[in-house]
N, CA, C and O atoms as a GROMACS GRO file, in nm:
protein
  300
    1PRO      N    1  -1.666  -1.491  -0.788
    1PRO     CA    2  -1.576  -1.651  -0.723
    1PRO      C    3  -1.466  -1.692  -0.731
    1PRO      O    4  -1.395  -1.698  -0.831
    2LYS      N    5  -1.442  -1.729  -0.613
    2LYS     CA    6  -1.286  -1.743  -0.566
    2LYS      C    7  -1.202  -1.613  -0.624
    2LYS      O    8  -1.105  -1.634  -0.696
    3GLY      N    9  -1.231  -1.513  -0.600
    3GLY     CA   10  -1.154  -1.411  -0.616
    3GLY      C   11  -1.156  -1.309  -0.786
    3GLY      O   12  -1.123  -1.193  -0.813
    4THR      N   13  -1.200  -1.398  -0.850
    4THR     CA   14  -1.172  -1.392  -1.005
    4THR      C   15  -1.198  -1.248  -1.034
    4THR      O   16  -1.098  -1.213  -1.098
    5THR      N   17  -1.283  -1.141  -1.022
    5THR     CA   18  -1.340  -0.979  -0.999
    5THR      C   19  -1.174  -0.954  -0.970
    5THR      O   20  -1.105  -0.948  -1.072
    6LEU      N   21  -1.101  -0.938  -0.832
    6LEU     CA   22  -0.996  -0.940  -0.704
    6LEU      C   23  -0.855  -0.954  -0.856
    6LEU      O   24  -0.782  -0.862  -0.894
    7GLN      N   25  -0.862  -1.091  -0.908
    7GLN     CA   26  -0.740  -1.104  -0.968
    7GLN      C   27  -0.762  -1.071  -1.150
    7GLN      O   28  -0.672  -1.122  -1.216
    8ASN      N   29  -0.845  -1.012  -1.215
    8ASN     CA   30  -0.902  -0.938  -1.299
    8ASN      C   31  -0.837  -0.780  -1.260
    8ASN      O   32  -0.782  -0.707  -1.343
    9ILE      N   33  -0.856  -0.753  -1.136
    9ILE     CA   34  -0.853  -0.579  -1.178
    9ILE      C   35  -0.673  -0.594  -1.137
    9ILE      O   36  -0.626  -0.481  -1.145
   10ALA      N   37  -0.595  -0.665  -1.109
   10ALA     CA   38  -0.472  -0.689  -1.058
   10ALA      C   39  -0.435  -0.735  -1.165
   10ALA      O   40  -0.313  -0.726  -1.147
   11LYS      N   41  -0.447  -0.782  -1.269
   11LYS     CA   42  -0.394  -0.802  -1.396
   11LYS      C   43  -0.425  -0.710  -1.504
   11LYS      O   44  -0.373  -0.722  -1.616
   12GLN      N   45  -0.518  -0.609  -1.469
   12GLN     CA   46  -0.559  -0.512  -1.595
   12GLN      C   47  -0.370  -0.408  -1.522
   12GLN      O   48  -0.262  -0.388  -1.577
   13PHE      N   49  -0.434  -0.365  -1.362
   13PHE     CA   50  -0.325  -0.266  -1.354
   13PHE      C   51  -0.192  -0.316  -1.302
   13PHE      O   52  -0.124  -0.249  -1.225
   14LYS      N   53  -0.161  -0.424  -1.341
   14LYS     CA   54  -0.018  -0.493  -1.295
   14LYS      C   55   0.023  -0.440  -1.210
   14LYS      O   56   0.120  -0.364  -1.204
   15CYS      N   57  -0.077  -0.493  -1.097
   15CYS     CA   58  -0.044  -0.432  -0.916
   15CYS      C   59  -0.045  -0.629  -0.818
   15CYS      O   60  -0.024  -0.740  -0.869
   16HIS      N   61  -0.071  -0.598  -0.701
   16HIS     CA   62  -0.083  -0.718  -0.614
   16HIS      C   63  -0.192  -0.663  -0.568
   16HIS      O   64  -0.234  -0.554  -0.608
   17VAL      N   65  -0.247  -0.733  -0.476
   17VAL     CA   66  -0.437  -0.658  -0.426
   17VAL      C   67  -0.437  -0.739  -0.336
   17VAL      O   68  -0.437  -0.859  -0.366
   18TYR      N   69  -0.438  -0.695  -0.195
   18TYR     CA   70  -0.475  -0.855  -0.096
   18TYR      C   71  -0.609  -0.759  -0.013
   18TYR      O   72  -0.598  -0.637  -0.017
   19ILE      N   73  -0.688  -0.799   0.034
   19ILE     CA   74  -0.807  -0.817   0.136
   19ILE      C   75  -0.726  -0.831   0.244
   19ILE      O   76  -0.647  -0.917   0.207
   20LEU      N   77  -0.684  -0.787   0.402
   20LEU     CA   78  -0.680  -0.815   0.492
   20LEU      C   79  -0.735  -0.787   0.634
   20LEU      O   80  -0.834  -0.715   0.640
   21GLY      N   81  -0.694  -0.823   0.720
   21GLY     CA   82  -0.773  -0.778   0.834
   21GLY      C   83  -0.871  -0.852   0.906
   21GLY      O   84  -0.837  -0.969   0.923
   22ARG      N   85  -0.992  -0.819   0.957
   22ARG     CA   86  -1.088  -0.909   1.070
   22ARG      C   87  -1.188  -0.921   0.967
   22ARG      O   88  -1.245  -0.821   0.923
   23GLY      N   89  -1.219  -1.058   0.921
   23GLY     CA   90  -1.360  -1.067   0.828
   23GLY      C   91  -1.270  -1.079   0.651
   23GLY      O   92  -1.351  -1.083   0.559
   24SER      N   93  -1.137  -1.084   0.615
   24SER     CA   94  -1.144  -1.087   0.488
   24SER      C   95  -1.153  -1.269   0.447
   24SER      O   96  -1.088  -1.309   0.350
   25THR      N   97  -1.216  -1.341   0.509
   25THR     CA   98  -1.224  -1.479   0.499
   25THR      C   99  -1.362  -1.551   0.539
   25THR      O  100  -1.396  -1.561   0.657
   26ARG      N  101  -1.429  -1.593   0.449
   26ARG     CA  102  -1.543  -1.678   0.516
   26ARG      C  103  -1.517  -1.732   0.618
   26ARG      O  104  -1.621  -1.730   0.684
   27ASP      N  105  -1.399  -1.807   0.701
   27ASP     CA  106  -1.408  -1.895   0.796
   27ASP      C  107  -1.373  -1.789   0.922
   27ASP      O  108  -1.264  -1.741   0.891
   28ARG      N  109  -1.411  -1.736   1.037
   28ARG     CA  110  -1.378  -1.636   1.115
   28ARG      C  111  -1.356  -1.722   1.234
   28ARG      O  112  -1.294  -1.670   1.327
   29ALA      N  113  -1.387  -1.815   1.242
   29ALA     CA  114  -1.360  -1.989   1.373
   29ALA      C  115  -1.172  -1.987   1.328
   29ALA      O  116  -1.086  -1.956   1.411
   30LYS      N  117  -1.143  -2.022   1.201
   30LYS     CA  118  -1.034  -1.996   1.121
   30LYS      C  119  -0.887  -1.864   1.147
   30LYS      O  120  -0.770  -1.865   1.184
   31GLU      N  121  -0.978  -1.778   1.106
   31GLU     CA  122  -0.901  -1.637   1.171
   31GLU      C  123  -0.878  -1.653   1.255
   31GLU      O  124  -0.766  -1.705   1.264
   32GLU      N  125  -0.921  -1.639   1.336
   32GLU     CA  126  -0.959  -1.609   1.494
   32GLU      C  127  -0.809  -1.723   1.571
   32GLU      O  128  -0.713  -1.692   1.641
   33GLU      N  129  -0.858  -1.862   1.510
   33GLU     CA  130  -0.716  -1.989   1.538
   33GLU      C  131  -0.590  -1.918   1.492
   33GLU      O  132  -0.495  -1.907   1.569
   34LEU      N  133  -0.588  -1.868   1.361
   34LEU     CA  134  -0.449  -1.826   1.307
   34LEU      C  135  -0.370  -1.694   1.396
   34LEU      O  136  -0.250  -1.684   1.423
   35LEU      N  137  -0.482  -1.599   1.431
   35LEU     CA  138  -0.454  -1.520   1.497
   35LEU      C  139  -0.407  -1.508   1.671
   35LEU      O  140  -0.334  -1.419   1.715
   36GLN      N  141  -0.459  -1.601   1.740
   36GLN     CA  142  -0.446  -1.665   1.853
   36GLN      C  143  -0.245  -1.725   1.875
   36GLN      O  144  -0.162  -1.723   1.965
   37SER      N  145  -0.253  -1.774   1.723
   37SER     CA  146  -0.125  -1.881   1.734
   37SER      C  147  -0.029  -1.814   1.744
   37SER      O  148   0.072  -1.878   1.772
   38GLY      N  149  -0.007  -1.607   1.720
   38GLY     CA  150   0.126  -1.558   1.728
   38GLY      C  151   0.205  -1.561   1.630
   38GLY      O  152   0.303  -1.488   1.646
   39ASP      N  153   0.200  -1.652   1.474
   39ASP     CA  154   0.215  -1.616   1.400
   39ASP      C  155   0.240  -1.490   1.331
   39ASP      O  156   0.131  -1.445   1.295
   40PRO      N  157   0.359  -1.397   1.290
   40PRO     CA  158   0.372  -1.243   1.248
   40PRO      C  159   0.273  -1.287   1.064
   40PRO      O  160   0.216  -1.201   0.997
   41ASN      N  161   0.280  -1.388   1.040
   41ASN     CA  162   0.188  -1.380   0.886
   41ASN      C  163   0.052  -1.345   0.919
   41ASN      O  164  -0.023  -1.292   0.837
   42TYR      N  165   0.008  -1.381   1.072
   42TYR     CA  166  -0.162  -1.361   1.058
   42TYR      C  167  -0.217  -1.234   1.142
   42TYR      O  168  -0.332  -1.191   1.151
   43LEU      N  169  -0.129  -1.199   1.184
   43LEU     CA  170  -0.142  -1.036   1.248
   43LEU      C  171  -0.221  -0.938   1.206
   43LEU      O  172  -0.245  -0.847   1.286
   44HIS      N  173  -0.288  -0.934   1.053
   44HIS     CA  174  -0.349  -0.842   1.026
   44HIS      C  175  -0.505  -0.885   1.039
   44HIS      O  176  -0.596  -0.834   0.974
   45TYR      N  177  -0.514  -0.960   1.108
   45TYR     CA  178  -0.619  -1.086   1.153
   45TYR      C  179  -0.674  -1.005   1.248
   45TYR      O  180  -0.796  -0.986   1.252
   46GLY      N  181  -0.595  -0.954   1.326
   46GLY     CA  182  -0.661  -0.872   1.449
   46GLY      C  183  -0.697  -0.736   1.486
   46GLY      O  184  -0.729  -0.685   1.593
   47GLY      N  185  -0.674  -0.665   1.289
   47GLY     CA  186  -0.672  -0.524   1.300
   47GLY      C  187  -0.813  -0.516   1.195
   47GLY      O  188  -0.874  -0.614   1.151
   48PRO      N  189  -0.842  -0.383   1.173
   48PRO     CA  190  -0.958  -0.380   1.050
   48PRO      C  191  -0.988  -0.385   0.944
   48PRO      O  192  -0.875  -0.392   0.897
   49LEU      N  193  -1.061  -0.387   0.850
   49LEU     CA  194  -1.047  -0.511   0.715
   49LEU      C  195  -1.020  -0.387   0.675
   49LEU      O  196  -1.072  -0.288   0.726
   50HIS      N  197  -0.908  -0.384   0.548
   50HIS     CA  198  -0.814  -0.315   0.430
   50HIS      C  199  -0.774  -0.368   0.341
   50HIS      O  200  -0.745  -0.487   0.356
   51VAL      N  201  -0.757  -0.315   0.229
   51VAL     CA  202  -0.718  -0.292   0.106
   51VAL      C  203  -0.564  -0.248   0.102
   51VAL      O  204  -0.533  -0.129   0.114
   52LYS      N  205  -0.446  -0.373   0.082
   52LYS     CA  206  -0.332  -0.346   0.032
   52LYS      C  207  -0.311  -0.371  -0.076
   52LYS      O  208  -0.357  -0.470  -0.132
   53ILE      N  209  -0.230  -0.279  -0.135
   53ILE     CA  210  -0.174  -0.287  -0.320
   53ILE      C  211  -0.045  -0.217  -0.305
   53ILE      O  212  -0.010  -0.111  -0.255
   54GLU      N  213   0.018  -0.323  -0.372
   54GLU     CA  214   0.142  -0.340  -0.406
   54GLU      C  215   0.174  -0.332  -0.569
   54GLU      O  216   0.095  -0.383  -0.650
   55THR      N  217   0.305  -0.258  -0.614
   55THR     CA  218   0.337  -0.299  -0.739
   55THR      C  219   0.484  -0.197  -0.742
   55THR      O  220   0.518  -0.090  -0.690
   56ASN      N  221   0.537  -0.280  -0.819
   56ASN     CA  222   0.704  -0.218  -0.841
   56ASN      C  223   0.687  -0.160  -0.960
   56ASN      O  224   0.623  -0.221  -1.047
   57ALA      N  225   0.756   0.004  -0.993
   57ALA     CA  226   0.683   0.025  -1.124
   57ALA      C  227   0.818   0.170  -1.085
   57ALA      O  228   0.904   0.149  -1.000
   58PRO      N  229   0.813   0.260  -1.136
   58PRO     CA  230   0.887   0.401  -1.102
   58PRO      C  231   0.794   0.445  -1.059
   58PRO      O  232   0.688   0.382  -1.064
   59PRO      N  233   0.803   0.597  -0.989
   59PRO     CA  234   0.679   0.654  -0.935
   59PRO      C  235   0.561   0.702  -0.994
   59PRO      O  236   0.443   0.684  -0.964
   60ALA      N  237   0.604   0.752  -1.065
   60ALA     CA  238   0.473   0.813  -1.165
   60ALA      C  239   0.406   0.665  -1.205
   60ALA      O  240   0.291   0.650  -1.163
   61LEU      N  241   0.454   0.572  -1.268
   61LEU     CA  242   0.386   0.488  -1.307
   61LEU      C  243   0.334   0.414  -1.206
   61LEU      O  244   0.214   0.392  -1.223
   62ALA      N  245   0.385   0.363  -1.095
   62ALA     CA  246   0.334   0.321  -0.970
   62ALA      C  247   0.212   0.415  -0.926
   62ALA      O  248   0.102   0.362  -0.907
   63TYR      N  249   0.228   0.554  -0.909
   63TYR     CA  250   0.127   0.624  -0.882
   63TYR      C  251  -0.045   0.577  -0.972
   63TYR      O  252  -0.160   0.588  -0.931
   64GLN      N  253   0.007   0.525  -1.101
   64GLN     CA  254  -0.156   0.585  -1.195
   64GLN      C  255  -0.193   0.421  -1.185
   64GLN      O  256  -0.312   0.392  -1.172
   65ARG      N  257  -0.096   0.317  -1.192
   65ARG     CA  258  -0.134   0.247  -1.165
   65ARG      C  259  -0.237   0.164  -0.999
   65ARG      O  260  -0.348   0.113  -0.985
   66VAL      N  261  -0.109   0.195  -0.900
   66VAL     CA  262  -0.242   0.244  -0.786
   66VAL      C  263  -0.370   0.338  -0.814
   66VAL      O  264  -0.475   0.278  -0.835
   67SER      N  265  -0.373   0.466  -0.817
   67SER     CA  266  -0.493   0.512  -0.868
   67SER      C  267  -0.607   0.450  -0.897
   67SER      O  268  -0.712   0.461  -0.834
   68GLY      N  269  -0.579   0.351  -1.036
   68GLY     CA  270  -0.654   0.323  -1.097
   68GLY      C  271  -0.734   0.194  -1.021
   68GLY      O  272  -0.855   0.172  -1.029
   69VAL      N  273  -0.628   0.110  -0.942
   69VAL     CA  274  -0.694   0.020  -0.858
   69VAL      C  275  -0.821   0.086  -0.778
   69VAL      O  276  -0.935   0.040  -0.769
   70LEU      N  277  -0.764   0.215  -0.719
   70LEU     CA  278  -0.817   0.232  -0.586
   70LEU      C  279  -0.949   0.271  -0.683
   70LEU      O  280  -1.062   0.228  -0.659
   71ASP      N  281  -0.915   0.360  -0.797
   71ASP     CA  282  -1.111   0.384  -0.872
   71ASP      C  283  -1.180   0.297  -0.891
   71ASP      O  284  -1.300   0.324  -0.887
   72VAL      N  285  -1.140   0.157  -0.919
   72VAL     CA  286  -1.211   0.066  -0.980
   72VAL      C  287  -1.286   0.019  -0.836
   72VAL      O  288  -1.409   0.021  -0.834
   73LEU      N  289  -1.235  -0.010  -0.752
   73LEU     CA  290  -1.232  -0.049  -0.608
   73LEU      C  291  -1.357   0.067  -0.507
   73LEU      O  292  -1.419   0.033  -0.406
   74GLN      N  293  -1.362   0.198  -0.572
   74GLN     CA  294  -1.445   0.293  -0.564
   74GLN      C  295  -1.607   0.269  -0.527
   74GLN      O  296  -1.688   0.278  -0.434
   75GLN      N  297  -1.592   0.231  -0.678
   75GLN     CA  298  -1.730   0.278  -0.752
   75GLN      C  299  -1.813   0.144  -0.691
   75GLN      O  300  -1.932   0.128  -0.718
   0.00000   0.00000   0.00000
């Protein structure tokens, strides 16, 4: 509920995990309204559903963190 699982994954791997794209919210009408507003913050609603993972770390550690998140999401 309310993204608890995603928040736990983000905390465990010290990453920011975002679900973006068409269908990433429960309110499809609101998504369409925000997309039509032309605001660059909502342009992702025009694309396919996808996951964005961000972290700040040295390259080897960042790769480990992102890889860990991907492993959990693919289960």
